[in-house]
N, C-alpha and C positions, 0 to 999 in steps of 0.2 A: 504494500500500500504506500504510494508515493504522496507525500504531503509537502506542498510548497509553502514557504514562509517568507513573506516580503520583508525587505530591509531598506529603510529610508535613512538618510542622515538624521540622526536623533532618535531612531528606534532604540528602545532599551528593554523590551520584553520579548524580543525575537529569540534570544537564547533560552529563556524560560520555556517558551513554546517548543523549541527544538528538544529540550531535555524531556518534556512530557511525552512528545511524540516518539522520541528515540528510546529513552531509558525506561519510561513507565509503560508505554503501550507497545513498544517493540515494532513500530512502523518505521518507514524510511523518510525522514525529513530532509529538506533541501532548501538552503537559503537562496533567495532570488533578489539580486540587487536592483534597485529602483530604475537604473538606467537601461536595463534590458528591455527589448521591444517585443519579446516573445516568451511565452511560458513553456517550460518543458512538458513532457507527458505526465500529467498529474491526476490524482484521484480527488484531491481537494486542496483548498488554498486558505491560508491564514494570513490576515493583515493584523499584525500585533500592535501592542500599545507602545507608548513612548511620547516623544515630542518632535515629530517629523518636521524638519526645517525650523526647529526651535519654536514651533507654534506661531511663527510670524504671521501677521494679518489676522488670522484666526486658525485654530487647529484644523489641519487637513486641507486648508485652502491652497497651499502650494503643492503639497504632495499629490493632489488630484490631477495635476498637470504632468507628473512624472511619466516618462515614456512607457513604463510597464502598465500604467492604468488603462491604456487602450486594450491591451491583451486581457486584463482582468475583466473589462466590460464584455469582451467577446466570449471569454470563458463562462461568465455568469449567464450570458444570453443563450449559450448552448446547454444550460442546465447544470453547469459545474457548481459544486458546493463551496461557498465562500463564507468564512467566519471573520468578522471584524471585532476586535476587542479594544475598548477604550479609544485610543487615538485611531485605531483601525476602524471603529464605528464612525468616528468623525470624518475620516477620509472617504469612506464609502458613501456617507450622506452628502458630502461636498461633491462627490463624483456623480451624484444622482442615481446611485445604485440602491439606495434606501430612501424611504420617504422621511420627511421632516428635517429638522436642523438641531444641532447641539449648541446651546448658548452658555454664557457664564452662569455658574452656580448662583442661586438667588441671594446668598449671603456674600457673594463676590470673594470667597475664600477657597483655597485649595483644601480638599477633603480627603483624608486618608484614614479609613476605618473599616470595620466589618459591618456588613448590612445583611438583612434577611430579604429573600426574594421568594415570591410565589410563582410557581410554574403555571402560566396561563394557558398554554397550548402544548400538550405533550405529544402531539401528532406531527411535529416538525422534524426534519432530519437532524436537528441539533438538540432535540429534547426527548427523543423517543425512549431513552433509558430512565426517564423520570416518571413518577406517578402524576396523574392529573391533580393539580392543586397542591402538589408537594411544596413544602417550605424548605429552602436551603439557605446556607450561610456562605457568603463570598466576600472578599475584600474589594474596596474601591479606592482609587487614587486619581483624582481629577479635579480640575478647576472649571472645566466647561462640559459638564455632564447633564445640563438642564435641557431635557428633550422637549421640543415643541413641534407641533404640527397644526396646521390650520383646522378649523372646525370641520371643513369638508374632507380634508385628508384624514383627520382623526376618525370621522365617521366611517370612512372607507376601510381603514386598517382594522377598525373594530369589527365591522361586518365580515371582513375577510379573515378574521382570526389571525392577524399578523403580529399581534402582541405576544411575545414569548415569555417575558418576565415582568413582574411589577415589584417595586419595593413594598415591604410589608412589615408587620410586627412579627415577633417570634412565633406567635400563634396563628399567623396568616392573615391578619386584618390589614387590608390595603387602605390606608388613609394618609392624608397629607402630613400628619405628624411623623410618619415613618419614612417619608421621602426626603432623602438628605440634600437634594440639590434643586428641588422645585420642578422636576419633570412633570409635564402635564399628565394627569391621571396616574402618576407614579410609575410611568413606563421606564423600565430599565433595559429592555431588549426588544427589538422589533425586526421583522423580516420583510422582504420584498413581497410583491403580490404572488410571485411564483413559488415562494417558500424555500428557495435555494440559496438565498443570501441573508445572513443574520448579522446584526450589529448589537453589541451589548457593552454597557459601561463597566460592570463588575469584571474582575479578572479570574476566570476559571482556572487558568494555568498556575496561579499562585496558591490555589487550594486543590491541588491534584494529588497530594501525598499527605498522609496523616501526620507525618513528622513536621510538616509545615504549619500545622494547626487545623487542617481540615482537608478532606478529599472529595467533597461533593462536586467540585468543579470538574473532576475527571469524567463524570457522566456526560458532560457536554462533548468531550473528545471521543468517548466511546460511542455516543450516539452518532457522531459524524462518521466514524470508521465503519460502523454497521451500515449506515445509509449509503456511503460511498461503495461499499462492497455489494450491496443489493442493486444499486444503480448500474454498476459495471456488469453484473450478471445479466441484467435485462437489456440495457441499452449500449453497453460498451463505455469507454471513457469519453468525457465531453471534449 
């Protein structure tokens, strides 16, 4: 199973993702530099967190113009599985591969803490290893994680069940008091209309081994590998 991991100037979670894919899951990760114009033969792609181009202008605004992003768009259009984590979410949103935008946190401060998430849709390629409504714990580390979509776009993604995760209480209550950054309706992760591209602000790679404090994030990667394997068996590689 070949997993591509994009690397931009300023990426700092690429090696974390590489470790999880390689050492924890036993798959075959491969770094892809942002100046490449073509993707190798991949089963799935990860756009990791960090501060691409120093977050100048706004997070992801410059990275979306990197040469590799044209190939990412073609890969996703063919049904390829793409996971964007934190800055990766911001890049995919800036590139128009995900609905909505990521704005400054409502308190205008960088937030680094553990949060609880409720799995809103366990039928996605990224969430199939979770139970419907399951509450999980993952870390966040961002200053621009405040997700916003227009009322029309929000209505569409809600009807299409594109919301993957919401911030919630430890018991699963989704309310504004448990949303750390002001995201509309507490949205922490959302996918595209086809369900093959997901962006999420929390970091599953940082909680993929119990020794790090939690391993529930590993289920995101296991879900991806299972989904990629199933898709290849039916359709071949994208």
